C-alpha positions in Angstrom: 2.9 -6.9 -21.7 4.9 -9.5 -19.7 8.6 -9.1 -19.8 9.4 -12.6 -18.5 8.9 -15.1 -21.3 9.8 -18.3 -19.5 7.2 -18.4 -16.7 4.0 -20.4 -17.3 0.8 -18.4 -17.4 -1.9 -19.3 -15.0 -5.3 -20.4 -16.3 -7.2 -18.3 -13.7 -6.4 -14.8 -12.4 -5.8 -14.4 -8.7 -8.8 -13.2 -6.7 -8.9 -9.4 -6.5 -12.6 -8.8 -7.1 -13.3 -7.9 -3.5 -10.7 -5.1 -3.3 -11.9 -3.6 -6.6 -15.5 -3.6 -5.4 -14.6 -2.2 -2.1 -12.5 0.6 -3.7 -15.4 1.5 -6.0 -17.8 1.5 -3.1 -15.6 3.7 -1.0 -15.2 6.2 -3.9 -19.0 6.2 -4.5 -19.8 6.8 -0.9 -17.3 9.6 -0.6 -18.7 11.3 -3.6 -22.2 10.7 -2.4 -21.5 12.5 0.9 -20.0 15.5 -1.0 -23.0 15.8 -3.4 -25.5 15.5 -0.6 -23.7 18.3 1.2 -23.6 20.5 -1.9 -27.4 19.9 -2.5 -28.2 21.3 0.9 -26.6 24.6 -0.1 -28.2 24.7 -3.6 -30.9 27.3 -4.4 -34.5 26.3 -4.2 -36.3 25.2 -7.3 -35.2 23.7 -10.6 -34.2 25.0 -14.0 -36.3 25.1 -17.2 -34.6 25.9 -20.4 -36.6 27.1 -23.4 -35.2 27.7 -26.9 -36.8 30.8 -28.5 -35.6 31.2 -32.1 -31.8 31.3 -31.8 -31.6 32.1 -28.1 -32.0 30.2 -24.9 -34.3 31.4 -22.1 -34.1 30.3 -18.5 -36.9 29.8 -16.0 -37.1 29.0 -12.3 -39.6 26.3 -11.4 -40.4 26.2 -7.7 -42.6 23.1 -7.8 -43.0 20.2 -10.2 -46.5 21.4 -11.0 -45.1 24.7 -12.2 -44.6 23.8 -15.9 -43.7 27.3 -17.0 -41.7 28.9 -14.2 -40.5 32.5 -13.6 -38.1 34.0 -16.2 -34.5 34.4 -15.1 -32.6 37.2 -16.9 -29.3 36.2 -18.4 -27.4 38.6 -16.1 -28.1 36.1 -13.2 -25.8 33.5 -14.8 -24.6 32.3 -11.4 -28.1 31.4 -10.4 -28.7 29.6 -13.7 -25.5 27.6 -13.3 -26.3 26.7 -9.7 -29.8 25.5 -10.7 -28.4 23.4 -13.6 -25.7 22.0 -11.3 -28.4 21.1 -8.8 -30.5 19.2 -11.3 -27.4 17.3 -12.5 -26.3 16.5 -8.9 -29.7 15.1 -8.1 -29.4 12.7 -11.0 -25.9 11.8 -9.9 -27.0 11.2 -6.3 -29.8 8.9 -7.4 -27.4 6.9 -9.5 -24.8 6.7 -6.8 -27.3 5.5 -4.2 -28.4 2.7 -6.5 -24.8 1.6 -7.3 -23.9 1.8 -3.6 -26.7 -0.6 -2.7 -25.7 -2.9 -5.5 -22.1 -3.0 -4.5 -22.9 -3.5 -0.8 -25.0 -6.5 -1.7 -22.4 -7.8 -4.1 -19.7 -7.6 -1.4 -21.8 -9.3 1.2 -22.6 -12.1 -1.3 -19.0 -12.4 -2.3 -17.7 -12.6 1.3 -20.4 -15.1 2.2 -19.5 -17.2 -0.8 -15.8 -17.2 0.3 -16.8 -18.4 3.8 -19.0 -21.3 2.5 -17.1 -22.4 -0.6 -13.4 -22.6 -1.5 -12.5 -20.3 -4.4 -11.1 -22.2 -7.3 -7.9 -20.1 -6.9 -7.5 -21.3 -3.3 -8.1 -25.0 -3.9 -4.4 -25.7 -4.5 -3.3 -24.2 -1.1 -5.6 -26.6 0.7 -3.8 -29.7 -0.7 -1.0 -31.6 1.0 2.5 -31.1 -0.2 2.5 -34.6 -1.7 -0.6 -33.8 -3.9 0.7 -30.4 -4.9 3.7 -32.1 -6.6 1.4 -34.2 -8.7 -0.9 -31.6 -10.3 -0.8 -28.4 -12.4 -2.9 -25.7 -10.6 -5.0 -23.2 -12.4 -3.7 -20.5 -10.1 -0.7 -20.5 -7.7 -0.7 -19.1 -4.2 1.1 -15.7 -4.1 4.0 -17.0 -2.1 4.7 -19.9 -4.5 4.3 -17.7 -7.6 6.7 -15.2 -6.1 9.3 -17.9 -5.4 9.1 -19.3 -9.0 9.2 -15.8 -10.5 12.2 -14.7 -8.5 14.0 -18.0 -9.0 14.3 -17.5 -12.8 18.0 -17.4 -13.6 19.5 -14.5 -15.6 22.8 -12.7 -16.2 23.1 -9.3 -14.6 25.0 -6.4 -16.0 28.6 -6.4 -14.9 29.9 -3.8 -12.5 33.0 -1.9 -13.7 36.1 -2.3 -11.7 37.2 0.2 -9.1 33.8 1.9 -8.5 32.2 2.4 -5.1 30.2 -0.6 -3.8 26.6 -0.2 -2.5 24.7 -3.1 -0.9 21.1 -3.6 0.2 20.1 -5.0 3.5 20.0 -8.4 1.9 23.6 -8.0 0.6 22.7 -7.4 -3.0 25.0 -5.1 -4.9 23.4 -2.1 -6.6 24.8 1.0 -8.2 23.8 3.9 -5.9 22.4 4.8 -2.5 19.1 5.7 -4.1 18.8 2.1 -5.5 19.5 0.8 -2.0 16.4 2.8 -0.9 14.3 1.4 -3.7 15.4 -2.2 -3.2 15.1 -2.1 0.6 11.6 -0.5 0.3 10.4 -3.2 -2.1 11.8 -5.9 0.1 10.1 -4.4 3.2 6.8 -4.3 1.3 7.2 -7.9 0.2 7.2 -6.9 -3.5 9.2 -9.3 -5.7 11.8 -7.7 -7.9 14.8 -8.5 -10.1 17.7 -6.1 -10.2 18.9 -5.3 -13.7 17.0 -8.1 -15.5 18.0 -8.1 -19.2 15.4 -6.9 -21.6 15.6 -6.9 -25.4 14.5 -3.7 -27.0 14.1 -2.8 -30.7 16.0 0.3 -31.5 14.8 2.9 -34.0 16.6 1.1 -36.9 14.9 -2.2 -36.0 17.9 -3.8 -34.4 17.7 -5.5 -31.1 19.6 -4.2 -28.1 19.8 -5.5 -24.6 18.8 -3.0 -21.8 19.2 -3.6 -18.1 16.4 -1.7 -16.4 17.1 -0.9 -12.8 14.3 -3.1 -11.4 11.7 -5.5 -12.8 8.9 -5.6 -10.3 5.9 -7.9 -9.9 2.5 -7.0 -8.7 1.5 -10.3 -7.1 -2.2 -9.3 -6.9 -2.5 -8.9 -10.6 0.6 -10.8 -11.8 1.6 -7.8 -13.8 5.2 -6.9 -14.3 6.5 -3.3 -14.1 9.9 -1.9 -15.1 11.1 0.6 -12.5 13.7 3.1 -13.8 15.4 5.5 -11.4 16.9 8.6 -12.9 19.2 10.2 -10.3 21.2 12.8 -12.2 18.6 15.2 -13.4 21.0 18.2 -12.9 23.0 16.9 -15.9 21.5 18.1 -19.2 23.1 15.2 -21.2 21.8 12.7 -18.7 18.3 14.2 -18.9 18.4 14.1 -22.7 19.5 10.5 -22.6 16.6 9.7 -20.3 14.1 11.3 -22.7 15.5 9.2 -25.6 15.2 6.1 -23.5 11.6 6.7 -22.5 10.7 7.4 -26.2 12.4 4.1 -27.2 10.4 2.3 -24.4 7.2 3.7 -25.8 8.0 2.4 -29.2 8.3 -1.1 -27.6 5.0 -0.9 -25.8 6.4 0.2 -22.5 4.4 3.2 -21.2 4.6 5.2 -18.0 1.9 4.2 -15.6 0.9 1.1 -17.6 4.0 -1.1 -17.2 6.7 1.5 -16.4 7.4 3.3 -13.2 10.0 6.0 -12.9 11.5 7.9 -10.0 13.7 11.0 -10.4 16.0 13.1 -8.2 18.6 15.8 -8.4 21.2 17.2 -6.0 18.7 19.5 -4.3 15.8 17.0 -4.2 16.9 13.5 -3.3 14.4 10.6 -3.1 13.2 9.3 0.2 11.8 6.0 1.4 8.3 7.4 2.0 8.1 8.7 -1.6 9.2 5.3 -2.9 6.8 3.5 -0.7 3.8 5.5 -2.0 4.8 4.9 -5.6 5.3 1.1 -4.9 1.9 0.9 -3.1 0.1 2.6 -6.0 1.4 0.3 -8.8 2.7 -2.9 -7.1 0.2 -3.8 -4.4 
């Protein structure tokens, strides 16, 4: 779900195949190391399971040629489980090794392709400024896309008179010290955002109502937009109840936590910090 309606969609997604492949390869190799270590500690032999009438019988096979095996009494359940886990882990290791080789070859091929041939997504960035003005690219460079996205005009929610003023490092006015932390962290991480961008939401009775989420953020890598709501008064029961109602209303409008919604919370004893915000931003917005 894209919250910005008046931005032209690209015909080709930005390149993020390589990071995805690398992340999968790293995950596989880490799991492979764990499973190989566990297999070294596993008991010798393999498990044979035989169904006899309505009961299961377990046998320890020490060699592949041993088709019958030695009977394992049910009281030795830990040994039975360890043997079953070992057999499973061996299958997992074999599959992980195959996929690891496949991913390594794919990454090498993809990197080699990028060195020899310009990706379609990058063709625009290699053009002169004069040519760029004459064409419609299939995919914009991140910097240009961010400029266009942030330049979209909108009317912010008005600030009441006679309330404390809080400003970010860039001079933008926000409503709390916590929002300064969020805004400054996003800016430091070069994550585009709009503060209190108006969003039409259908209420429970079907009427449309304008909400002003704290931040509308853009993941440049995927071009996905995320609403970021900060709930800073979790000590207040009425405030907390209002938060729950808001999240339920968001869900009815296709806005789900972790999918296109980020939240941060705090109370008087547990304030937010820049490191916490940075971790959250890195997870969803980079």
